[in-house]
C-alpha positions as CSV (number, residue, x, y, z in Angstrom):
1,M,-41.1,21.7,6.2
2,I,-40.2,18.2,7.4
3,F,-38.0,16.0,5.1
4,L,-37.4,12.3,5.6
5,F,-34.6,10.6,3.7
6,I,-34.0,6.8,3.7
7,H,-30.9,5.0,2.6
8,Q,-29.0,2.2,4.3
9,N,-25.6,3.9,3.8
10,F,-26.1,7.4,5.1
11,P,-25.9,9.9,3.4
12,A,-25.1,8.3,0.0
13,Q,-26.9,10.0,-3.0
14,Y,-28.8,12.3,-0.7
15,R,-26.0,14.1,1.0
16,H,-26.3,17.3,-0.9
17,L,-30.1,17.5,-0.6
18,A,-30.0,16.7,3.1
19,Q,-27.4,19.4,3.6
20,L,-29.4,21.9,1.6
21,Y,-32.7,21.4,3.4
22,S,-31.2,21.2,6.8
23,S,-29.4,24.5,6.3
24,Q,-32.7,26.3,5.6
25,P,-34.5,28.0,8.5
26,G,-37.7,26.3,9.5
27,N,-36.9,22.9,8.0
28,S,-36.4,19.6,10.0
29,V,-34.5,16.8,8.3
30,Y,-34.6,13.2,9.4
31,F,-32.6,10.3,7.9
32,I,-33.3,6.6,8.4
33,T,-30.3,4.4,7.8
34,Q,-28.2,1.5,9.1
35,P,-25.5,2.5,11.6
36,N,-22.4,4.3,10.5
37,G,-20.2,7.1,11.7
38,N,-21.2,9.7,9.2
39,Q,-22.9,12.9,10.4
40,I,-24.4,16.0,8.8
41,P,-25.0,19.0,11.0
42,G,-28.8,19.6,11.5
43,V,-29.8,16.1,10.2
44,T,-31.3,13.7,12.7
45,K,-30.3,10.1,12.1
46,L,-32.6,7.2,13.0
47,T,-30.8,3.9,12.7
48,Y,-31.9,0.3,12.5
49,E,-29.6,-2.8,12.6
50,K,-29.5,-4.9,9.5
51,P,-32.1,-7.6,10.2
52,A,-30.7,-11.1,10.4
53,R,-32.1,-13.8,8.2
54,E,-34.0,-16.6,10.0
55,A,-33.8,-20.2,9.1
56,T,-36.6,-20.8,6.6
57,G,-37.5,-23.3,3.9
58,C,-37.9,-20.6,1.3
59,H,-36.5,-21.0,-2.2
60,P,-33.0,-19.4,-2.6
61,F,-34.3,-17.1,-5.3
62,T,-36.5,-15.4,-2.7
63,L,-33.7,-14.5,-0.3
64,D,-33.3,-11.0,-1.7
65,L,-37.0,-10.4,-1.3
66,D,-36.9,-11.7,2.3
67,D,-34.1,-9.3,3.1
68,A,-36.0,-6.5,1.5
69,V,-39.1,-7.2,3.5
70,R,-37.1,-7.3,6.7
71,N,-35.4,-4.0,5.9
72,G,-38.8,-2.4,4.9
73,L,-40.4,-3.5,8.1
74,A,-37.5,-2.1,10.2
75,V,-37.8,1.2,8.4
76,A,-41.6,1.2,8.8
77,E,-41.2,0.8,12.6
78,L,-39.0,3.9,12.7
79,C,-41.6,5.7,10.7
80,R,-44.2,4.8,13.2
81,T,-41.9,6.1,15.9
82,L,-41.8,9.4,14.2
83,R,-45.5,9.5,13.6
84,D,-46.2,8.6,17.3
85,R,-44.0,11.6,18.3
86,G,-46.2,13.8,16.1
87,I,-43.5,14.1,13.4
88,L,-45.3,13.9,10.0
89,P,-42.9,14.4,7.1
90,D,-44.0,16.6,4.1
91,I,-42.1,14.3,1.8
92,V,-40.2,11.0,2.0
93,I,-37.2,10.4,-0.4
94,G,-35.4,7.0,-0.3
95,H,-33.7,4.2,-2.2
96,G,-36.0,1.4,-3.1
97,G,-33.4,-1.2,-4.0
98,W,-33.0,-2.9,-0.6
99,G,-36.7,-2.7,0.3
100,E,-36.4,0.2,2.7
101,T,-39.3,2.2,1.1
102,L,-41.7,-0.8,0.7
103,F,-43.9,0.0,3.6
104,V,-43.5,3.8,4.1
105,K,-46.9,4.6,2.6
106,D,-48.5,2.2,5.1
107,V,-47.4,4.6,7.8
108,F,-47.5,8.0,6.0
109,L,-50.4,7.4,3.7
110,D,-50.8,10.9,2.4
111,T,-47.1,11.8,2.2
112,P,-45.5,11.9,-1.3
113,L,-42.8,9.2,-1.6
114,L,-40.0,9.8,-4.1
115,T,-38.1,6.5,-4.6
116,Y,-34.7,5.9,-6.2
117,F,-34.9,3.2,-8.9
118,E,-31.3,2.4,-9.7
119,F,-31.3,-0.7,-11.9
120,Y,-33.9,-3.1,-13.4
121,Y,-32.3,-6.4,-14.1
122,H,-32.3,-8.2,-17.5
123,S,-31.0,-11.6,-18.4
124,L,-30.0,-10.6,-21.9
125,G,-28.5,-7.5,-23.5
126,V,-27.3,-5.6,-20.4
127,D,-24.7,-6.7,-17.8
128,V,-25.4,-10.3,-17.0
129,D,-24.5,-11.8,-20.4
130,F,-22.0,-9.0,-21.4
131,D,-18.7,-10.7,-20.5
132,P,-18.5,-14.4,-21.4
133,E,-15.3,-14.8,-19.4
134,F,-17.0,-14.2,-16.0
135,T,-20.2,-16.1,-15.4
136,S,-22.8,-13.9,-13.6
137,I,-24.3,-15.1,-10.3
138,F,-27.6,-14.1,-11.9
139,R,-27.1,-16.3,-15.0
140,D,-30.4,-18.0,-14.3
141,P,-33.1,-15.8,-15.9
142,S,-35.7,-17.1,-13.4
143,R,-33.5,-15.8,-10.5
144,L,-33.1,-12.5,-12.2
145,R,-36.8,-12.1,-12.8
146,T,-37.4,-12.9,-9.1
147,K,-34.8,-10.3,-8.1
148,N,-36.9,-7.6,-9.8
149,A,-39.7,-8.3,-7.4
150,V,-38.3,-5.7,-5.0
151,N,-38.2,-3.1,-7.9
152,L,-41.8,-3.8,-8.8
153,I,-43.2,-3.7,-5.3
154,A,-41.2,-0.5,-4.5
155,F,-42.7,1.1,-7.7
156,D,-46.2,0.2,-6.6
157,A,-45.5,1.8,-3.2
158,A,-44.0,5.0,-4.7
159,D,-45.7,8.2,-5.9
160,W,-42.7,9.0,-8.2
161,G,-39.2,7.7,-9.0
162,H,-35.8,9.0,-10.0
163,T,-32.8,7.4,-11.6
164,P,-29.4,9.0,-12.6
165,T,-29.4,8.4,-16.4
166,R,-31.8,8.1,-19.3
167,W,-30.3,4.6,-20.1
168,Q,-31.0,3.4,-16.6
169,R,-34.6,4.5,-16.9
170,S,-34.9,2.8,-20.3
171,L,-34.3,-0.6,-18.6
172,Y,-37.6,-0.3,-16.7
173,P,-40.8,-1.7,-18.3
174,P,-42.6,0.9,-20.4
175,E,-45.4,1.1,-17.9
176,M,-43.0,2.2,-15.2
177,R,-41.0,4.8,-17.2
178,H,-43.8,7.3,-17.1
179,R,-43.3,7.8,-13.4
180,I,-39.5,7.9,-13.2
181,T,-37.4,11.1,-13.8
182,A,-33.9,10.8,-15.1
183,I,-31.8,13.1,-12.9
184,H,-28.2,12.8,-11.8
185,E,-27.3,13.5,-8.2
186,G,-24.8,16.1,-9.4
187,I,-21.1,16.8,-8.8
188,D,-19.6,19.7,-6.9
189,T,-17.6,21.1,-9.7
190,D,-16.2,23.8,-7.5
191,V,-14.5,21.2,-5.4
192,V,-13.8,18.8,-8.3
193,S,-11.9,21.0,-10.7
194,P,-8.6,21.0,-12.7
195,D,-5.4,22.2,-11.1
196,R,-2.4,22.3,-13.5
197,A,-0.1,23.0,-10.5
198,A,-1.2,19.9,-8.6
199,W,1.3,17.3,-7.5
200,L,1.4,14.2,-5.3
201,K,4.0,12.3,-3.4
202,L,4.0,8.5,-2.9
203,A,5.9,8.4,0.4
204,R,6.4,4.6,0.2
205,D,8.3,5.0,-3.1
206,N,9.6,8.5,-2.5
207,L,8.0,9.5,-5.8
208,V,6.7,13.0,-6.7
209,L,4.4,13.3,-9.7
210,S,2.7,16.2,-11.4
211,R,0.9,16.9,-14.7
212,R,4.2,16.9,-16.5
213,D,4.6,13.2,-15.8
214,E,2.9,10.3,-17.6
215,V,0.5,9.4,-14.9
216,I,-2.1,6.8,-15.9
217,T,-5.1,6.5,-13.5
218,Y,-7.7,3.9,-13.0
219,V,-10.4,4.1,-10.3
220,A,-13.1,1.8,-9.0
221,R,-14.6,1.1,-5.6
222,N,-13.3,-2.5,-6.0
223,L,-11.0,-4.0,-8.6
224,E,-13.4,-6.3,-10.5
225,P,-14.6,-7.3,-14.0
226,Y,-17.7,-5.2,-13.9
227,R,-15.4,-2.1,-14.0
228,G,-13.1,-3.6,-16.6
229,F,-10.2,-4.3,-14.2
230,H,-9.1,-7.4,-16.1
231,V,-9.0,-5.6,-19.4
232,F,-7.0,-2.7,-18.0
233,M,-4.5,-5.1,-16.4
234,R,-4.1,-7.0,-19.7
235,A,-3.3,-3.8,-21.5
236,L,-0.5,-2.9,-19.0
237,P,2.3,-5.0,-20.5
238,E,2.0,-3.2,-23.8
239,I,1.4,0.2,-22.2
240,L,4.5,0.0,-20.0
241,R,6.6,-1.4,-22.9
242,R,5.8,1.6,-25.0
243,R,5.9,4.1,-22.2
244,P,9.1,3.6,-20.1
245,R,8.3,6.7,-18.1
246,A,4.7,5.9,-17.3
247,Q,3.5,5.5,-13.7
248,V,0.2,3.6,-13.3
249,M,-2.0,4.6,-10.3
250,I,-4.8,2.1,-9.5
251,V,-7.4,2.9,-6.8
252,G,-9.8,0.3,-5.5
253,G,-10.2,-2.4,-2.9
254,D,-10.0,-6.2,-3.2
255,G,-13.7,-6.8,-2.4
256,V,-16.6,-7.2,-4.9
257,S,-19.2,-4.5,-5.4
258,Y,-20.9,-6.2,-8.3
259,G,-21.1,-9.6,-10.0
260,H,-19.4,-12.8,-9.0
261,P,-16.6,-12.8,-6.3
262,A,-13.2,-14.1,-7.1
263,P,-12.5,-17.7,-6.1
264,P,-12.2,-18.3,-2.3
265,G,-8.8,-17.2,-0.9
266,T,-7.9,-14.8,-3.7
267,S,-9.0,-11.5,-5.3
268,Y,-9.2,-10.3,-8.9
269,R,-6.1,-8.2,-8.3
270,E,-4.1,-11.3,-7.3
271,M,-5.6,-13.3,-10.2
272,M,-4.6,-10.6,-12.7
273,L,-1.1,-10.3,-11.2
274,R,-0.6,-14.0,-11.6
275,E,-1.6,-13.7,-15.2
276,V,0.4,-10.6,-16.3
277,G,2.7,-9.8,-13.3
278,D,5.8,-11.3,-14.9
279,R,5.3,-9.0,-17.9
280,I,5.0,-5.7,-16.2
281,D,7.3,-3.5,-14.2
282,L,5.6,-3.6,-10.8
283,A,7.8,-0.7,-9.6
284,R,5.7,1.5,-11.9
285,V,2.3,0.0,-11.0
286,H,0.9,1.4,-7.8
287,F,-2.0,-0.3,-6.1
288,L,-3.3,2.4,-3.7
289,G,-6.3,0.6,-2.3
290,Q,-9.2,2.8,-1.2
291,I,-7.9,6.2,-0.4
292,P,-9.3,9.4,1.2
293,Y,-11.5,11.6,-1.0
294,A,-9.0,14.5,-1.0
295,A,-6.2,12.2,-2.1
296,Y,-8.4,10.8,-4.8
297,L,-9.2,14.3,-6.2
298,N,-5.5,15.1,-6.1
299,L,-4.8,12.0,-8.1
300,L,-7.3,13.0,-10.8
301,Q,-5.7,16.4,-11.0
302,V,-2.3,15.0,-11.9
303,S,-3.7,12.4,-14.3
304,A,-2.3,12.4,-17.8
305,V,-4.9,9.9,-18.9
306,H,-7.7,8.3,-17.0
307,V,-9.3,5.0,-17.9
308,Y,-12.9,4.2,-17.2
309,L,-14.3,0.8,-18.3
310,T,-17.6,-0.6,-17.3
311,Y,-20.1,-3.3,-18.2
312,P,-23.5,-1.9,-19.3
313,F,-24.4,-1.0,-15.7
314,V,-24.8,1.8,-13.2
315,L,-22.6,4.8,-14.0
316,S,-19.9,5.6,-11.4
317,W,-19.6,9.0,-9.8
318,S,-15.8,8.7,-10.4
319,F,-16.5,8.9,-14.2
320,I,-18.2,12.3,-13.9
321,E,-15.7,13.5,-11.3
322,A,-12.8,12.7,-13.8
323,L,-14.5,14.8,-16.4
324,A,-15.0,17.6,-13.8
325,A,-11.3,17.4,-12.9
326,G,-10.4,18.0,-16.6
327,C,-9.0,14.5,-17.1
328,L,-8.5,13.0,-20.6
329,V,-10.9,10.2,-20.1
330,I,-10.8,7.0,-22.2
331,G,-14.1,5.3,-21.7
332,S,-15.6,2.0,-22.8
333,A,-18.2,2.0,-25.6
334,T,-20.9,0.9,-23.3
335,P,-24.1,2.5,-21.9
336,P,-24.4,4.7,-20.0
337,V,-20.9,6.0,-20.8
338,L,-22.0,6.8,-24.3
339,E,-24.7,9.0,-22.9
340,V,-22.1,11.4,-21.7
341,L,-18.8,10.7,-23.5
342,R,-18.4,11.5,-27.2
343,D,-15.4,10.1,-29.1
344,R,-12.8,12.8,-29.9
345,E,-15.2,15.6,-28.6
346,N,-14.8,15.3,-24.8
347,G,-12.8,12.1,-24.5
348,L,-11.9,8.9,-26.3
349,I,-14.0,5.7,-26.7
350,V,-12.6,2.2,-26.9
351,D,-14.1,-1.3,-27.2
352,F,-14.5,-2.6,-23.6
353,F,-12.8,-5.9,-24.5
354,S,-9.9,-4.6,-26.5
355,A,-6.7,-4.3,-24.4
356,Q,-4.8,-3.5,-27.6
357,E,-7.1,-0.6,-28.5
358,L,-6.8,0.7,-25.0
359,A,-3.0,0.6,-25.2
360,D,-3.1,2.4,-28.5
361,R,-5.3,5.2,-27.2
362,I,-3.2,5.7,-24.1
363,D,-0.1,5.9,-26.3
364,E,-1.8,8.4,-28.6
365,V,-2.7,10.7,-25.7
366,L,0.8,10.6,-24.1
367,D,2.4,11.2,-27.5
368,H,0.2,14.2,-28.2
369,P,2.0,17.6,-27.7
370,D,-0.5,18.9,-25.1
371,R,-2.1,15.6,-24.2
372,M,-5.3,16.6,-26.0
373,Q,-6.0,19.7,-23.9
374,A,-9.0,20.6,-26.1
375,L,-10.7,17.3,-25.1
376,R,-9.9,18.0,-21.4
377,D,-11.5,21.4,-21.6
378,A,-14.5,19.9,-23.3
379,A,-14.7,17.2,-20.6
380,R,-14.7,19.9,-17.9
381,R,-17.5,21.8,-19.8
382,T,-19.5,18.6,-20.0
383,A,-19.4,18.2,-16.3
384,V,-20.2,21.9,-15.5
385,E,-23.0,22.2,-18.1
386,N,-24.7,18.9,-17.3
387,F,-23.8,17.8,-13.8
388,A,-22.8,20.9,-11.8
389,L,-24.3,20.5,-8.3
390,K,-24.9,24.1,-7.3
391,T,-25.8,25.8,-10.6
392,R,-27.7,22.9,-12.3
393,Q,-28.6,19.8,-10.4
394,L,-29.7,21.1,-7.0
395,P,-32.1,23.6,-8.5
396,R,-33.5,20.8,-10.6
397,W,-33.9,18.5,-7.6
398,V,-35.6,21.3,-5.7
399,G,-38.0,21.8,-8.6
400,L,-38.7,18.0,-8.8
401,I,-39.5,17.9,-5.0
402,D,-41.6,21.1,-5.2
403,D,-43.7,19.5,-7.9
404,L,-44.4,16.5,-5.8
405,L,-45.2,18.7,-2.8
406,A,-47.6,20.7,-4.9
407,G,-49.2,17.5,-6.3
408,Q,-47.9,18.3,-9.8
409,R,-46.4,15.9,-12.3
410,P,-42.6,16.4,-12.6
411,P,-40.7,16.3,-15.9
412,L,-39.4,13.0,-17.0
413,D,-36.0,14.2,-18.1
414,L,-33.9,16.4,-15.9
415,S,-30.6,14.8,-16.9
C-alpha cells in the first residue's frame, strides 16, 4: 500500500499514523510538507517552500484564500511529481486548513482523500465574540465568512473529513457534518502516565520539586488570551497570598498562536506582569518558555494542580496529556473542555472569566488531604478509556482508513 500524508508542519497530527504504516512490510509512506528538521524512519518527505505572496490588488479579506491557493498548487505540483514517477497513492490524508489539499483530486482523481477539518469560523457564539476585553482580528463577520472559503472548497475536494471532537464537527454547516468523522488523534498513555516518585530541578533557582510540593502548572504553546493566560495571571496574587509554599510553573512562548497579537514591542506576558507583577512573589512564579517534551511530561507528573483555560476553540493536546499524567485538572466551562471534563468526577470546572473562582478551586485542591486523588485517578481513566493511542485510537483510525479504501461509509463518531 502507498500512503500519502500532507501537512505543512511535518508530522503534526499524523505522526502516529505515519509511523504505524511505515513500519508495516510492503507499505510506502510519503509526506508532503514545508521544510523542517523532523524525520520519521521509513517516511519519505517531499517539501515545498512556503509560496510568497505577490503584489496584487485583491481585497484584504481574500489574502488567506490567496495563500491557500498557492499552497495547494505547490502541493499539487509535488503530487504530479509522484504520479510522473509512477507512484500512485492508495489514499491521501491531509490538513485542509491551509489549502494544501485543494487540488489533490485534480492529480489523483480516483484516490480517496481524507481531509482534516479543524475549525469552522463563526462571528457569534464561539471564539470571536467570547472575550470582550480582547477584540478579535476577525471581528468583521464578512471577513470571517470569507475565511471559511478555504474550508468550503477543501470539503468539496474531499471524499471524507475528520476532526478531533464532536463539538468541532458541530460548528460545520449541517450539510457538511454527514461527511466528517469525530476522531481524536490519540495520546500515548504508556508514555504520558503518572509517576508519584517524579521530581524536577530548576537549576537556575536551585529548586527541587516533587509531588509533595504545591506545584501549580499552566501550559500553552504561547501565553495569550485564547488560552486564558490573562485570567490565570490575575488569579495569582490571591493564590500566592493564600499559598505561601506554592510554586507556579508556566510553560509557553511569547508569540501568538491564535487571535490578536499583543501591541508592538511587547507580549501578553509583559502586559500581565505590568498589571499584577507588583502583587505577586516573582521568586515563586517561573516562566519556563517552550521546553523539551520530556521536561514538559516531567512537569505534569509533579503537578499538584494543573490549570487549563480556553476560549471555545480547538482543544489542546496538553489538556488530554494532563489527564493522562494523572493531574488534577481545573478546566474552563467552555466547549470542547466540557466534552471531556466533568465537574468533581474527573476534574474541576470553573468559569473562564472568574479569577476568584480559579483561586478558590486551587486553594481547595491544595487543602485537600490527598489532593483529590480519586479525581486524578478518574482523569487517568478518562484518558486511557477515550484517548489511548495504541489500544483505542490507532485501531479506530485504521478502521476509518480501511473503510475509505474499501469504498465504504465510515462511522461519524469515533471520539
